Every structure is written in structure tokens, then in C-alpha cells.
C-alpha positions in Angstrom: 169.1 59.6 41.7 167.3 63.0 41.5 169.7 65.8 41.9 169.5 68.0 44.9 169.1 71.9 43.9 171.7 74.3 45.4 170.6 76.4 48.4 172.6 79.2 46.4 170.3 78.8 43.5 167.6 81.2 45.1 164.8 82.5 42.9 164.9 86.1 42.3 163.1 88.2 45.1 160.7 89.7 42.7 159.5 86.4 41.0 158.4 85.5 44.7 156.1 88.7 44.7 152.6 88.9 43.5 152.9 90.0 39.9 152.6 93.8 39.6 152.3 95.8 36.5 155.4 97.0 34.9 156.6 99.9 36.8 154.3 99.6 39.8 157.0 98.7 42.3 159.0 101.9 41.3 156.1 104.1 41.7 155.3 102.7 45.1 158.6 103.2 46.4 158.9 106.7 45.1 155.5 107.4 46.8 156.7 105.9 50.1 160.0 107.6 50.0 158.4 111.2 49.5 155.9 110.3 52.4 158.7 109.2 54.8 161.1 111.7 53.8 158.4 114.5 54.5 158.1 113.3 58.0 161.5 112.3 59.0 165.2 113.4 58.3 167.0 111.6 55.6 169.3 109.9 58.0 166.5 108.7 60.3 164.5 107.1 57.5 165.8 103.5 56.6 165.7 101.7 53.3 163.7 98.7 55.3 161.2 101.2 56.3 160.7 102.6 53.0 160.4 99.4 51.4 157.8 98.0 54.0 155.7 101.3 53.7 155.9 100.5 49.6 154.8 96.9 50.4 157.7 95.6 48.2 161.0 93.9 49.2 164.1 96.0 50.1 166.0 94.3 47.0 163.7 95.9 44.8 164.6 99.4 46.1 168.2 98.6 45.5 167.6 97.0 42.3 165.6 100.2 41.0 167.5 103.2 42.6 170.9 101.4 43.8 170.7 103.3 47.2 169.0 105.4 49.5 170.4 108.5 48.4 169.8 107.5 44.8 166.1 107.0 45.5 165.8 110.5 47.3 167.6 112.2 44.6 164.9 110.7 42.1 161.9 111.1 44.3 162.8 114.9 45.5 165.6 116.3 43.8 164.8 115.5 40.2 161.3 117.1 40.4 162.7 120.4 41.8 165.6 120.7 39.3 163.4 119.3 36.4 161.1 122.3 37.1 163.7 124.8 37.2 165.4 123.4 33.8 161.9 123.6 32.3 161.4 127.3 33.4 164.9 128.1 31.8 163.4 126.9 28.5 160.3 128.9 29.2 162.5 132.1 30.0 164.4 131.4 26.8 161.4 131.8 24.7 160.1 134.7 26.2 159.3 137.9 23.8 159.6 140.8 26.1 157.2 142.9 24.2 154.7 140.4 24.2 155.0 139.1 27.8 152.5 139.4 30.7 154.8 139.8 33.6 152.0 138.8 36.0 151.2 135.9 34.2 154.9 134.8 34.0 155.3 135.2 37.4 152.1 133.4 38.5 153.4 130.4 36.3 156.6 130.4 38.1 155.5 130.9 41.5 152.5 128.6 41.3 154.4 125.6 39.9 157.3 126.0 42.2 154.9 126.0 45.0 153.1 122.8 44.2 156.4 121.2 43.6 157.5 122.0 47.0 154.5 121.1 48.8 154.5 117.6 46.8 158.1 116.9 47.7 158.4 118.9 51.2 160.8 116.2 52.3 163.4 118.0 50.2 163.0 120.9 52.6 163.4 118.9 55.6 166.7 117.3 54.4 168.3 120.6 53.1 167.6 122.6 56.3 169.7 119.8 57.9 172.3 119.7 55.3 175.0 121.1 57.5 175.1 117.8 59.2 175.4 115.7 56.1 178.8 114.6 55.0 180.5 115.7 51.8 179.5 112.3 50.4 175.9 112.4 51.2 175.8 116.0 49.8 177.2 114.7 46.5 175.1 111.6 46.4 171.7 113.2 47.4 172.0 115.8 44.3 172.6 118.8 46.3 175.1 120.0 43.9 172.4 119.7 41.1 170.1 122.0 43.1 172.8 124.5 43.5 173.2 124.3 39.6 169.6 125.0 39.0 169.6 127.9 41.3 172.6 129.5 39.8 170.9 129.3 36.3 167.8 130.9 38.0 170.2 133.6 39.1 171.3 134.0 35.6 167.7 134.5 34.5 167.3 137.0 37.4 170.3 139.1 36.2 169.0 139.1 32.4 165.5 140.2 33.8 167.2 143.0 35.4 169.2 144.1 32.4 165.9 143.9 30.0 164.4 146.4 32.5 167.3 148.6 32.7 168.1 147.8 36.6 171.5 147.6 38.2 172.6 145.7 41.1 175.9 144.5 42.5 174.2 141.0 43.3 171.6 140.6 40.5 171.2 136.7 41.2 169.8 137.9 44.8 166.2 138.7 43.7 165.7 135.1 42.2 167.3 133.5 45.3 165.2 135.6 47.5 162.0 134.7 45.6 162.8 131.1 46.1 163.5 131.6 49.6 160.1 133.3 50.2 158.3 130.3 48.6 160.3 127.9 50.5 159.6 129.7 53.7 155.6 129.7 52.9 156.0 125.8 52.4 158.1 125.1 55.2 156.1 127.0 57.8 152.7 126.8 56.6 151.5 124.5 59.3 153.5 126.6 61.7 151.4 129.9 60.6 148.0 128.3 60.0 147.9 124.8 61.6 145.4 122.5 59.8 143.5 125.2 58.0 145.9 127.2 55.7 144.3 129.8 53.4 143.5 128.2 50.0 146.3 127.4 47.7 145.1 130.1 45.2 145.3 132.7 47.7 148.8 131.9 49.0 150.0 131.9 45.1 148.5 135.5 44.5 150.3 136.7 47.5 153.5 135.4 46.7 153.0 136.6 43.3 152.3 140.3 44.5 155.3 140.2 46.6 157.4 139.2 43.5 155.9 141.7 41.3 155.9 144.7 43.5 159.2 143.7 45.5 161.1 143.0 42.5 159.9 144.5 39.3 158.5 147.7 40.6 161.6 148.6 42.7 163.4 152.2 42.3 165.8 152.0 39.8 
């Protein structure tokens, strides 16, 4: 007699899906997560909704990222901390006598502005971070964000020292700069609705604020 197959031997959900190029499901999930997290708080977005928006099975979300927090971390936190880590490398290679301060400021401000615009869901969740549990804060990678910002504070202190400046809180200029850029991204639609100024105009204004509000302050 032919053997019956056990109902427990279910095929892999990925095998039932149309064949996709390698890495395509992961990319679709990251794109869907960035879009949904930008429109709704982390807690209000479900893994099922993300999977449906991506057009893949929920199983694949857990297979690739382990959890909703893992997906959030890779979709939104890693690009932010990755940029700050890259800038640390740029700063370490700086030769003060050969560095154009405006160009370095523009490089930092412009790139950070772009990262935050592309991953603005990060801002939405950080604003609501007070309501997150300690477990969520750890899983989401907020500790990584704090670590990267502390490194930026060290860069700020080193920059002030190079220019012979003194401050009881030498990390505050860097943190204030990030807060200013975050505010411009988070409140852009509040300020301008659907017709914001060109990206270059916004970046230029932020750069001038950094240069004349920090570098040229009285000693």
C-alpha cells in the first residue's frame, strides 16, 4: 500500500512562494518596515502587516530578522549608527591644517539629514521611547544609538580642544547639532506642508547654523 505522508511534514513556506532572487524577500521586508514605521509607532505596527506590505510570508520575517525588534533595528537603527561610525573614521583621518571646515560640516550635516529623511520612522519611535519597556529599548538598539552619540560627543570635545575652546559640557555642541537636524526632519511637514524648500537649501541653512553657532562662538 502506498504510504501516507504525515501532516507534520509541511513544506517550507518559502518553497510555496514564487521563486525570488536571493535576498529579494529581505529587501522587500526592510522597505516595507521603513514605510510602515514612518507612518505608525513601532508598537502599533504588526509583523503580519509588514509581511503583507512586503508581499511575503510572516514566516520569512522571523526567519530573516528573528523578531519585529530585530527588523526595526536593522531597518532603522543600523543605518543611523553606521553613518555615525563612518563619520568617526572620517574624523580620525582629518588633518586640521588641511581641512575645509565648511566642507566637513556639509558632509556631516547633509549625510545625516539624508539618513534621517530616509529612515524617519526611527524618529517616530524615539519620540515615543518613554513608553517602551526596558526590554524593548534593549532589543530595538536604542543603547547602540546612545553609544554612537557619545562617540560624537567625544569628537565635539576634540574639535573644541583643537580650536582652543573650553566648555563645561564639550559634548553639547555635537548633540545640539544632531537635535537641530532631527528637528528639521521631524517637523519639516509641520513647517512647510507638502512644499518644503529644496534639500540643498535646508542643508545649507543647517551648515551655516553649525559654522556660525559653534565654530565661531566667542572663546
